[in-house]
C-alpha positions in Angstrom: 14.6 -13.7 60.3 18.3 -14.3 59.5 17.5 -17.4 57.5 14.9 -15.6 55.3 17.3 -12.8 54.7 20.0 -15.2 53.8 17.6 -16.9 51.3 16.6 -13.4 49.8 20.2 -12.6 49.3 21.0 -16.0 47.7 18.1 -15.6 45.3 18.5 -12.0 44.3 22.3 -11.8 43.9 25.4 -13.8 43.1 27.3 -13.0 46.3 28.6 -15.4 48.9 26.2 -15.4 51.9 27.5 -16.3 55.4 24.9 -17.1 58.0 26.3 -17.0 61.5 24.4 -18.9 64.3 25.0 -19.0 68.0 25.3 -22.8 68.3 25.7 -26.0 66.3 22.1 -27.0 66.6 20.9 -23.6 65.2 23.5 -23.9 62.4 22.0 -27.3 61.4 18.4 -26.1 61.7 19.2 -22.9 59.6 21.1 -25.0 56.9 18.4 -27.6 56.7 15.6 -25.0 56.5 17.3 -23.3 53.6 18.0 -26.6 51.8 14.4 -27.7 52.3 13.0 -24.4 51.0 15.2 -24.6 47.9 14.4 -28.2 47.2 10.6 -27.3 47.4 11.2 -24.6 44.9 12.9 -27.0 42.6 10.1 -29.6 43.0 7.6 -26.8 42.3 9.5 -25.8 39.2 10.1 -22.3 40.5 13.9 -22.9 40.5 16.3 -25.0 38.5 18.3 -27.7 40.1 21.4 -25.9 38.7 20.5 -22.6 40.3 19.7 -24.4 43.6 23.1 -26.0 43.6 24.7 -22.7 42.9 22.9 -21.0 45.8 23.8 -23.8 48.2 27.5 -23.4 47.0 27.5 -19.8 47.9 26.0 -20.4 51.4 28.1 -20.8 54.4 26.6 -21.5 57.8 29.0 -21.2 60.7 29.0 -20.7 64.5 29.8 -17.4 66.2 32.6 -18.8 68.4 34.9 -20.5 66.0 38.4 -19.3 65.0 37.8 -18.3 61.4 34.8 -16.1 62.3 36.6 -12.7 62.3 38.5 -13.4 59.0 35.2 -14.2 57.2 33.8 -10.8 58.2 37.0 -8.9 57.8 36.3 -8.1 54.0 32.5 -8.0 54.1 30.9 -4.9 52.6 27.6 -5.3 54.4 26.7 -7.3 57.6 23.2 -7.8 58.8 22.6 -8.4 62.6 19.4 -10.3 63.2 19.6 -11.1 66.9 16.6 -11.1 69.3 15.2 -7.7 70.2 17.3 -7.1 73.3 19.3 -3.9 73.1 22.3 -5.3 75.1 22.6 -8.3 72.8 22.4 -6.2 69.8 24.9 -3.7 71.1 27.4 -6.6 72.0 27.1 -7.9 68.5 27.5 -4.4 66.8 30.5 -3.7 69.0 32.1 -7.0 68.0 31.4 -6.6 64.3 32.8 -3.0 64.6 36.1 -4.6 65.9 36.4 -7.2 63.2 35.0 -5.6 60.0 36.9 -3.3 57.7 36.1 0.3 58.3 34.1 0.7 55.2 31.7 -2.1 56.1 28.1 -1.1 56.6 26.5 -2.7 59.7 22.7 -3.3 59.4 20.5 -4.1 62.3 17.3 -5.8 61.7 15.7 -4.2 64.8 12.3 -2.9 64.6 11.9 -2.0 68.3 15.3 -0.6 69.3 16.6 2.9 68.7 19.2 2.6 65.9 21.2 5.6 67.2 21.6 4.0 70.6 22.6 0.7 69.0 25.1 2.4 66.7 26.6 4.5 69.6 28.6 1.5 70.7 30.6 1.5 67.4 33.3 3.7 66.0 31.1 4.1 62.8 27.7 5.2 63.9 27.1 6.8 60.5 27.5 3.5 58.8 25.0 1.6 61.0 21.5 1.4 59.5 18.2 0.0 60.6 16.5 -2.1 58.1 13.2 -3.9 58.7 12.2 -6.6 56.3 8.5 -7.6 56.2 8.4 -11.4 56.8 9.2 -13.6 55.2 12.1 -11.6 53.7 12.8 -14.1 51.0 9.2 -13.7 49.6 8.1 -10.2 50.5 9.4 -7.2 48.4 8.7 -4.7 51.3 11.5 -3.3 53.4 11.8 -0.1 55.4 
């Protein structure tokens, strides 16, 4: 889901998008998936090569355990968490994000099965944690709740 949300943000905005994956293999798969999708859009004349290049230029795919990770998020206005539907994993990620993001950052969880209030309780900003559920694929569907 994170990859399709990244694609949606790239296509519908001009912002830098940082996609964080747990390991090198997942980073490569995510980047390749986005590149392949955008190339197919260019080939189908749904996207110009220039726009494709611009979107790829605004995309950063990185690992969750590398030194520059916290500084990348320090100034983010909005961070989406798209981890598997396991409360403990989501809570660990939200607690970490709470510790590295500026206080005004909105933390969004992509959970459709967990209680958002319980997830938000591990942060110092429960009022700035929101649940957002994209109908898949997020980059093509206009539906979100």
